[in-house]
N, C-alpha and C positions, 0 to 999 in steps of 0.2 A: 503493500498500499505506499502513497505517495505522500511525503510528510512534508506540512507548510511551512513547519520551521528547518527542515533539513533541507529543502526546495533555496528558500531565500537566504540561507546562508552557504549555501554554494554558489552563490550569485546568478543563478539561472533565473530568467524573464520567466517568472511566476502569475499564476492565470489562475485568481479564483471567480465562481460564481455564485449567486445567490437561487435557492430552491425555497420555496415556500410551502409552510405546512398546511395540511389540507383543512376544510372548514366543517372538521366531522371525523372520524373515524375509520373511513374509507383510507387506506393507505398505497391503493394501486397506483393511482396515476400519479403521487410521490417519488413513486420507485421508478417506476418507468421513467422519468423525469431524470432522475438516479445515475439510472443502468446507463441511460444514453450520456451522459457527461463523464463518465466513469471514465477513467483512460486520458479523458479530453481537459481537465481542468486537474489542479493539485490539491485544490481543497474547493467544499461547499459550504458555505454560510446558510444555517438554517435560521430564517427569520422569527424575531419574538412578538407573535402579536403584530402585525407590519399593520402601520396606518391608524392602530388603536383596534383594528379588526379583530374578533376572537379566532384563535386558530387552535388546532391542535397543539402541544406542548415544542417548544425548541428542544427540549431535553431530550422526549421523546423521540423526535425525527433523528436528532444526531444522533441517538445510540443505534435505529433505522441507518443511517451512514453508516457507521460502522463497520454494521453485518454485510452491508452490502460491498468493503476492503476499499471507503472513500473519506479520507480525513476530515472529519467533521468542522466546522467553526461555529460554537455555542454561542449564539446572540443571546443578550441578556438587558432587559432595559431596567432602570430606575423608577421607569411608570409604575408595574403589576405588585411591588412587594417590598417589604421592609426588609431592614437589616437582618434580620431574622432568620428568613425565606432565602433571601440574595445567598450567605454563609450556606445556609443549609444547603438550596440547589449547586453551590459551584463545590465544595466539594462533594456533591451525590454525581455528580457530571464526571469529576475525577476518578474518583472507584469503580464508574461504567468504563473508564477508559478513554474517554472524550481528553482531549491536549489542548487544544487551541478555544480561547472566549475570546469574544468582541461586546467591550463596554458598551454602552448605548443610553440616553437619555431615555429615548423614545417618544413616541409623538403622543400629543396630549390627549384624554381620553374625547372630548369634543369634536374629534375629528374623526371617530370611528363607529361602532353599528350598538355601543353599548353607551351612549353618552349620559345615562345615570350612574354609572359607575362614580363610585368614589378612586381618584390617582392618588397613588400613596407617591413616591417622591420622597422618602426617606433617605436617600442618598440622591447624589448628584452622579453624572458621568467621572468625574475627575477623583470625588469620592468612591464611586465602584473602583475604581483603576487601584487606588491607595488598596481597598478591604482584598481583592484579587493577587495583589501585593505582600500581603501579611499573609494571609493562608498558604500563600509561597514560602514564606518563612517559616511556617509553622505555627502559626501564633492567629486567635480571633480577631476581630475590629478592635478588639479592647486593651491589643496586644497579651491576651494569656495563653499559654501555650495550649498544642492540641495532640492527641495522639496520636500523630500523621500528619501530616500537611500537603499539599498539593504543589505540584511545577508545573503548572501552565502557561501556552505561551499567550502574553497577553495582548490583545487588539485595541484600538480606539478609531475612531472614526474624525475628521477635518472634513473641513469646507473650504478648499483657497482659493473659491471667487465669492467670497464673502463679503460685504460692503456695510460698516469697515473692518478692514482687516483686521486692526492692533487688537480688538478682544478676543477673536478668533485664534493668533496666533500668541497670546497668553494663555487661552484655555489649551492648547496644542501643547504649547512648554511646561505646563502643571501636568498636563497627560503623561510627557516623556518623565517628567522627575518623579512621576508618581508609582511607574514600574510599564508603561506601555511599552509595548516592541516591535510591534508592526501599526501601521495606520490603512486604512480602505476611505479613500477619501468619495468626496461627497461627487454629483456628476460634473465632468469638466467637460467645456465645450470650447474653450480658451487657451488652445495647445501653450500660447506663445510665454502667458499668464504664468502656466501651471509647472511650465521650463527652470521661469524663476524659483516658484515657492521650492522645486524639488531642486536647485541651488543653494537654497538658504535649508533647508531641511539636511541636507547631505552634512552639515556638522555634530547633527545628531546620532549616537550609536542605537536609528531605526533602519527600520526598509518603510518602503512605501507603494502603494498599488491604486495606481490612479484608476478612478470611478468611470466606467463606460455605462450610461444609461441608453439602452432601445429605445429608440425615437420611432416607436408606432406609426404615427401620424402626425401632419402639421397640427392639427388639435391637441394632440397630448404635447408638442413641443412648445402650443401658445398656452397651453393648460400650467406646463411648468413653470414660464415666464411670468406667471398672473402673480402664483399660489405657491410657488417654492422657494425660499428665500437661499439667497450663494450659488443659485440657478439662473445662469442667463442662455437660452439657445439662439445663438446670432441668426440675423435676420435671413442670412445667404441659405442658411441651413434648410428653413421654415420653406424660403421658395423652392428650395431642390425640393423638399418633399411634396411641397404644393403640385411643383408641376409632373411628378412622377406618376404615371399609371398605377402603379402597384408602390405605394405610402412605404408597406412593411417592406419590403425589399430594398427599399431605397435605404431606408433605417438599418438595416445591417448591412447595406456596403456600407453606409455614415461610418457606423459601429467599427467595421472591420478598418476604415479607413485609421481611428483615433488608435486603434489598438497595434496597427500597423508603428505608428508613429511612435506611442508607447513604447513598445520594442525599443526603439534606437538608443533611449536615456533612460528610461525609468528603471525601478527593480521591478515592476510587473502590473497587470492590471485586475480589476475587480469588474466583471460583470455582471451588470443589474436588470432584465430581463423581464421583471414583474409579470408572471405567468406565460413567459412566451419563452420557456428554458431551452426549449426545442431551437428556438433561433440561436441558439449559443454556440452549438456545434458548428453551425453553419457560419456564424461571426469568424471564429477561429479560424475555419478552413481557407475561408476567403481571404482572409489575414496574410494565412499562410502563401498563398498563390500572386502577391503580390509582395511578400516577404517573407522568403524560406531561411532568413538565416537571426537565430536569438541572438539578441546581445544584452549580455547582462549592464545593470544599471549601480554601476560601483558607487 
């Protein structure tokens, strides 16, 4: 089984992708998508009630991926658990054989399908990274020793396109100080700006996976520009989608170009297809057709 940590340490261009758990207990579709991606990616993120929509447990689905021979990235948000449950689930993941974790704040419940739910946010994303680091050291959040700790590869997120950038930079550096060792970024469309961010980030002992979000249509691109802070899909890409007879196919082509460009300087890429996981394979294959060589981002 490929290991995310080993791949990144080896300086090989590393690809991860997201697989969204089902809205129920039927895991057949989830596993079909996982098997399609097996061998194509180095690890698969399992989202944690993404967009505050109730789905099957990220922990359970991470275990299913592990059984399929796919290295899972167990996503955990601060939204749904207090610090007791957070620590319990992190240790549970380790005991079950999960070795990667991604710490997230989580979308507010007002975005989701249970808007009467009570958001927890007992910890923020920086404190969550600190908590995982403490567990890795064999202590709980109150610095009390445990009978066995964890050794998780800790990931976090960053939005290189955030405006203003300074608050995001402060949070990014706090996450590094807290123990984050790899970052998956929010969707990037301004590659020149992202390269500047990458050069700044290279001073730290971390790995960066540039975020590629598959644009399924011009409508989706416009929605992102209106509703998702830190994401700015350029007008030229929207026009490219609008002029295409098959907008999804054009979106795959755009994502493949982005993957090719990231391959020339970055440590890796994180592909988010949001329900179109089968398109991830096509993005990777199309990128190879125009860029056969893998270039490590040192």
